[in-house]
ZAZAKOL-733704 format. One record per residue (C-alpha): residue number from 1; residue in three letters; y negated, z negated, x. Coordinates in Angstrom, 2 decimals, always signed. Layout:
! ZAZAKOL-733704
   num   residu         Y         Z         X
   NUM      ala         Y         Z         X
...
//
This chain:
! ZAZAKOL-733704
   num   residu         Y         Z         X
     1      met    -90.18    -25.55    -94.35
     2      asp    -87.08    -23.55    -93.46
     3      pro    -84.87    -25.54    -91.04
     4      met    -83.76    -22.35    -89.23
     5      phe    -87.41    -21.50    -88.59
     6      leu    -88.02    -24.97    -87.16
     7      leu    -84.91    -24.68    -84.99
     8      ser    -86.07    -21.26    -83.74
     9      val    -89.49    -22.65    -82.82
    10      leu    -87.97    -25.68    -81.09
    11      leu    -85.53    -23.53    -79.10
    12      arg    -88.34    -21.17    -78.07
    13      trp    -90.40    -24.12    -76.85
    14      val    -87.45    -25.46    -74.88
    15      his    -86.69    -22.04    -73.36
    16      val    -90.28    -21.16    -72.45
    17      gly    -91.11    -24.72    -71.36
    18      thr    -88.11    -24.76    -69.06
    19      ala    -89.20    -21.43    -67.56
    20      val    -92.71    -22.77    -66.97
    21      val    -91.42    -25.88    -65.18
    22      leu    -88.78    -24.14    -63.05
    23      ile    -90.78    -21.04    -62.12
    24      gly    -93.91    -23.10    -61.49
    25      gly    -91.95    -25.57    -59.40
    26      met    -90.25    -22.81    -57.40
    27      thr    -93.61    -21.10    -56.80
    28      ser    -95.14    -24.37    -55.64
    29      leu    -92.24    -25.13    -53.33
    30      arg    -92.19    -21.61    -51.87
    31      phe    -95.90    -21.09    -51.28
    32      val    -97.33    -24.61    -50.90
    33      val    -94.83    -27.33    -50.07
    34      ala    -92.50    -25.50    -47.65
    35      pro    -95.31    -24.13    -45.43
    36      val    -97.03    -27.52    -45.28
    37      leu    -93.79    -29.34    -44.44
    38      ala    -92.51    -26.76    -41.95
    39      gly    -90.96    -28.63    -39.03
    40      arg    -90.38    -31.78    -41.11
    41      pro    -86.81    -31.33    -42.37
    42      glu    -86.35    -34.93    -43.54
    43      glu    -89.25    -34.68    -45.97
    44      met    -88.12    -31.24    -47.22
    45      glu    -84.64    -32.66    -47.77
    46      ala    -86.06    -35.52    -49.86
    47      ile    -87.99    -33.03    -51.98
    48      arg    -84.92    -30.77    -52.31
    49      leu    -82.79    -33.67    -53.56
    50      arg    -85.39    -34.61    -56.17
    51      trp    -85.97    -30.97    -57.21
    52      lys    -82.20    -30.47    -57.62
    53      lys    -82.19    -32.59    -60.80
    54      phe    -84.83    -30.34    -62.38
    55      val    -83.00    -27.17    -61.37
    56      his    -79.66    -28.30    -62.77
    57      ala    -81.15    -29.68    -66.00
    58      gly    -83.24    -26.52    -66.40
    59      ile    -80.23    -24.24    -65.97
    60      gly    -78.41    -26.26    -68.62
    61      leu    -81.37    -26.01    -71.01
    62      phe    -81.68    -22.25    -70.36
    63      ile    -78.00    -21.68    -71.12
    64      leu    -78.09    -23.86    -74.24
    65      ser    -81.34    -22.57    -75.74
    66      gly    -80.75    -18.97    -74.65
    67      gly    -77.21    -18.95    -76.02
    68      ile    -78.31    -20.31    -79.39
    69      asn    -81.30    -17.92    -79.51
    70      tyr    -79.01    -14.97    -78.80
    71      trp    -76.46    -16.10    -81.40
    72      met    -79.22    -16.48    -84.02
    73      ala    -80.65    -13.02    -83.22
    74      met    -77.31    -11.19    -83.38
    75      ala    -77.45    -10.45    -87.13
    76      ser    -80.90     -8.88    -87.01
    77      his    -80.00     -6.69    -84.01
    78      lys    -76.59     -5.42    -85.07
    79      gly    -76.12     -1.89    -83.78
    80      asp    -79.35     -2.00    -81.74
    81      gly    -78.09     -0.73    -78.40
    82      leu    -81.41     -1.00    -76.57
    83      tyr    -81.84     -4.63    -77.58
    84      his    -78.35     -5.54    -76.39
    85      ala    -78.79     -3.60    -73.14
    86      leu    -82.05     -5.38    -72.37
    87      ile    -80.78     -8.82    -73.31
    88      gly    -77.47     -8.26    -71.49
    89      thr    -79.30     -7.22    -68.33
    90      lys    -81.64    -10.18    -68.70
    91      ile    -78.66    -12.57    -68.96
    92      ile    -76.98    -11.10    -65.87
    93      leu    -80.23    -11.40    -63.88
    94      ala    -80.67    -14.97    -65.14
    95      phe    -77.22    -15.96    -63.90
    96      ala    -78.04    -14.43    -60.51
    97      ala    -81.27    -16.47    -60.43
    98      phe    -79.28    -19.57    -61.44
    99      phe    -76.91    -19.02    -58.53
   100      phe    -79.66    -18.63    -55.93
   101      ala    -81.67    -21.57    -57.33
   102      ser    -78.53    -23.73    -57.25
   103      ala    -77.71    -22.60    -53.72
   104      leu    -81.21    -23.56    -52.58
   105      val    -80.75    -27.14    -53.81
   106      gly    -77.02    -27.35    -53.09
   107      arg    -75.25    -29.30    -50.41
   108      ser    -72.10    -27.28    -49.70
   109      ala    -71.56    -25.61    -46.36
   110      gly    -70.97    -22.31    -48.16
   111      thr    -74.54    -22.19    -49.46
   112      gln    -76.20    -23.43    -46.26
   113      lys    -77.11    -19.84    -45.32
   114      tyr    -79.37    -19.68    -48.42
   115      arg    -81.08    -22.95    -47.53
   116      asn    -81.57    -21.73    -43.95
   117      gln    -83.54    -18.78    -45.36
   118      ser    -85.12    -20.61    -48.27
   119      ala    -88.36    -18.61    -48.19
   120      lys    -86.42    -15.36    -48.61
   121      trp    -84.12    -16.62    -51.36
   122      ser    -86.77    -18.48    -53.31
   123      gly    -88.71    -15.21    -53.24
   124      val    -85.64    -13.48    -54.70
   125      val    -85.47    -16.10    -57.47
   126      leu    -89.15    -15.58    -58.27
   127      leu    -88.73    -11.79    -58.31
   128      leu    -85.75    -12.09    -60.66
   129      ala    -87.77    -14.44    -62.87
   130      ala    -90.64    -11.93    -63.02
   131      ile    -88.25     -9.14    -64.03
   132      ile    -86.63    -11.37    -66.66
   133      ile    -90.03    -12.31    -68.09
   134      ala    -91.06     -8.63    -68.19
   135      met    -87.86     -7.70    -70.01
   136      ser    -88.34    -10.58    -72.45
   137      gly    -91.85     -9.36    -73.17
   138      val    -90.59     -5.84    -73.88
   139      val    -87.94     -7.18    -76.27
   140      lys    -90.44     -9.43    -78.06
   141      val    -93.12     -6.75    -78.45
   142      arg    -90.49     -4.21    -79.50
   143      asp    -89.19     -6.65    -82.15
   144      asn    -92.74     -7.22    -83.41
   145      gln    -93.29     -3.45    -83.62
   146      lys    -90.12     -3.11    -85.70
   147      leu    -91.53     -5.62    -88.21
   148      arg    -94.63     -3.52    -88.90
   149      pro    -94.46     -0.77    -91.50
   150      ala    -94.10     +2.65    -89.93
   151      thr    -97.17     +4.85    -90.30
   152      thr    -97.90     +8.25    -88.91
   153      pro   -101.27     +9.91    -88.37
   154      ala   -100.40    +12.48    -91.06
   155      ala    -99.55     +9.75    -93.57
   156      asp   -102.76     +7.89    -92.74
   157      ala   -104.85    +11.05    -93.20
   158      ser   -103.26    +11.94    -96.52
   159      ala   -103.63     +8.39    -97.78
   160      ser   -107.35     +8.34    -96.98
   161      ala   -107.80    +11.82    -98.49
   162      glu   -106.36    +10.72   -101.82
   163      val   -109.28     +9.50   -103.88
   164      pro   -108.68     +8.49   -107.48
   165      ala   -110.06    +11.03   -109.96
   166      ala   -112.37     +8.40   -111.52
   167      glu   -113.91     +7.70   -108.11
   168      ala   -114.26    +11.41   -107.25
   169      thr   -116.48    +12.06   -110.28
   170      lys   -118.94     +9.26   -109.52
//
């Protein structure tokens, strides 16, 4: 089997798997854990410190797998302005999500304002993630459409109207 194909599959698994873990974890923290532990800051702090390792590792995996995926896709998308616009926007939104996710698990005084409003900012991260996923879906479906042979209704009609002469006389 082609090693580049295997690498592409592995990188896709890493990228999508990381998204599942981080977005699922953020959703769980935002809508389940934080409301249950409201008024218990020590327990929330313990969870935040543990979650921090996942966030930082996930950001690293996203940057690594996404960077390699983009580099590998460059040749097949040369001159494709829409692809580069969508992917470029997706990357910018991802770095914004990385910042807010890092601020939510950070410890510096400068990011305390994000932790003080964690429900708001985790909601922003989840919204950015939804937009990124939607854009990724558009790019993927668009790429799959480009792989199919182009047909038009007129071409389909003329192709079905053409009957070999031997068949027409039967």
